[in-house]
C-alpha positions in Angstrom: -5.9 -38.0 -50.1 -4.8 -34.4 -49.7 -8.3 -33.2 -48.9 -8.9 -36.0 -46.4 -5.7 -35.0 -44.6 -6.6 -31.3 -44.7 -10.1 -32.1 -43.4 -8.7 -34.2 -40.6 -6.2 -31.4 -39.7 -9.1 -28.9 -39.6 -11.0 -31.2 -37.3 -8.0 -31.7 -35.0 -7.4 -27.9 -34.8 -11.1 -27.2 -34.1 -11.2 -29.9 -31.4 -8.1 -28.5 -29.7 -9.5 -25.0 -29.9 -12.8 -26.1 -28.3 -11.0 -28.1 -25.7 -8.9 -25.0 -24.7 -12.0 -22.8 -24.4 -13.9 -25.4 -22.3 -10.8 -26.0 -20.1 -10.3 -22.2 -19.6 -13.9 -21.6 -18.7 -14.0 -24.5 -16.3 -10.8 -23.4 -14.6 -12.1 -19.9 -14.1 -15.4 -21.3 -12.7 -13.6 -23.6 -10.3 -11.2 -20.9 -9.2 -13.9 -18.3 -8.5 -16.4 -20.7 -7.1 -14.4 -22.9 -4.9 -10.9 -21.3 -4.5 -11.4 -17.5 -4.4 -8.1 -15.6 -4.7 -6.5 -14.7 -1.4 -6.4 -11.0 -0.5 -3.0 -10.0 0.5 -3.1 -7.4 3.3 -0.5 -4.8 4.2 -0.1 -6.5 7.6 0.8 -9.8 5.9 3.4 -7.9 3.8 4.9 -6.4 6.9 4.9 -9.7 8.8 6.6 -11.5 5.9 9.2 -8.7 5.4 7.8 -7.9 1.9 7.1 -4.1 2.2 8.4 -2.2 -0.8 11.4 -0.5 0.9 13.8 -0.9 3.8 12.4 2.4 5.0 8.9 1.1 5.0 7.0 0.6 8.2 3.4 -0.6 8.9 1.8 0.0 12.2 -1.5 0.7 13.9 -1.7 4.5 14.6 -4.2 6.3 16.6 -4.5 9.9 15.3 -3.9 12.5 18.1 -7.5 13.6 18.5 -9.5 11.8 21.2 -12.4 10.9 18.8 -10.2 9.0 16.3 -10.0 5.3 15.9 -6.7 3.3 15.2 -5.8 2.8 11.5 -3.1 0.7 9.9 -0.7 3.2 8.3 2.2 2.6 5.9 5.0 5.1 6.2 8.6 5.6 5.2 10.9 6.6 8.1 14.4 7.7 7.7 16.6 8.6 10.7 19.6 10.9 10.0 22.6 9.6 11.9 24.4 13.0 11.9 24.0 16.1 14.1 20.9 17.9 13.1 19.3 21.3 13.6 15.7 20.2 13.2 13.8 17.5 15.1 11.8 16.2 12.1 10.4 16.6 8.7 7.0 15.3 7.6 6.4 14.7 3.9 2.8 14.4 2.7 1.9 13.2 -0.8 -0.6 14.8 -3.2 -3.8 13.4 -4.5 -3.4 10.1 -6.3 0.1 9.5 -5.0 1.5 7.6 -2.1 4.4 7.8 0.4 6.5 5.9 -2.1 6.5 9.1 -4.2 9.0 10.4 -1.6 11.2 7.3 -1.6 13.9 8.6 -4.1 14.4 11.9 -2.3 13.5 11.3 1.4 16.9 10.4 2.8 18.9 13.0 0.9 16.3 15.8 1.6 16.2 14.9 5.3 20.0 15.0 5.4 20.4 18.3 3.4 17.7 20.1 5.5 19.3 18.8 8.7 16.4 17.0 10.2 16.8 14.1 12.7 13.9 12.2 11.3 12.0 12.2 7.9 8.6 10.6 7.9 6.3 10.2 4.8 3.0 8.4 5.3 0.2 7.3 3.1 -3.1 9.1 3.6 -6.1 6.8 4.4 -7.2 5.1 1.2 -3.9 5.7 -0.6 -0.9 3.5 -1.1 -0.7 0.7 1.5 -2.6 2.5 4.3 -5.9 0.9 5.3 -9.1 1.9 3.6 -11.7 2.7 6.3 -15.3 1.8 5.6 -16.9 5.0 4.3 -20.4 3.6 5.1 -19.9 4.5 8.8 -19.4 7.9 10.3 -16.2 6.8 12.0 -14.8 5.4 8.8 -15.7 8.4 6.8 -14.1 10.8 9.3 -10.8 9.1 8.7 -10.6 10.4 5.2 -10.5 14.0 6.3 -7.3 16.0 5.7 -7.3 16.9 9.5 -7.1 13.2 10.3 -4.1 12.7 7.9 -2.3 15.6 9.7 -3.1 13.9 13.1 -1.6 10.6 11.7 1.5 12.4 10.7 1.9 14.0 14.2 1.3 10.6 15.8 4.0 9.0 13.6 6.4 11.8 14.5 5.8 11.2 18.2 6.4 7.5 17.8 9.7 8.2 16.0 10.8 9.7 19.3 11.1 13.2 18.1 10.9 16.2 20.3 8.9 18.4 18.1 7.0 21.5 19.3 3.5 21.5 17.8 
């Protein structure tokens, strides 16, 4: 009787294992085939108040040059409430980083250096800034360093700073 019970237990475990595999495969097939995962956009995060920081902003920005097209840009913006000697500071991240790299130090550095506004933005294709289509000339041009500088200048202008360029 011990072997009969052992054999039955093996059959039950094997049945449950096969059932779990078949169920998992069918769920994956149904999910991908009929209910593809939703793609959360930065605009959705901004509209729902779910950006990563209270300093976070997301807005369509047209870089300063005449040939540029608007792009959705995520930035951190901190306004210093005290008297200041500089109009603004612009922080730019390095390769592989994002504006959130500046989050721990942006307010204190802006205060210590005496700037009215501190702005850090994500370069195109990094962080939460839009990723332009590199298959078009207009999209590819938005990945230039010059375009990132123009985005920074545009954000500084929108932050109501009176900077001299």
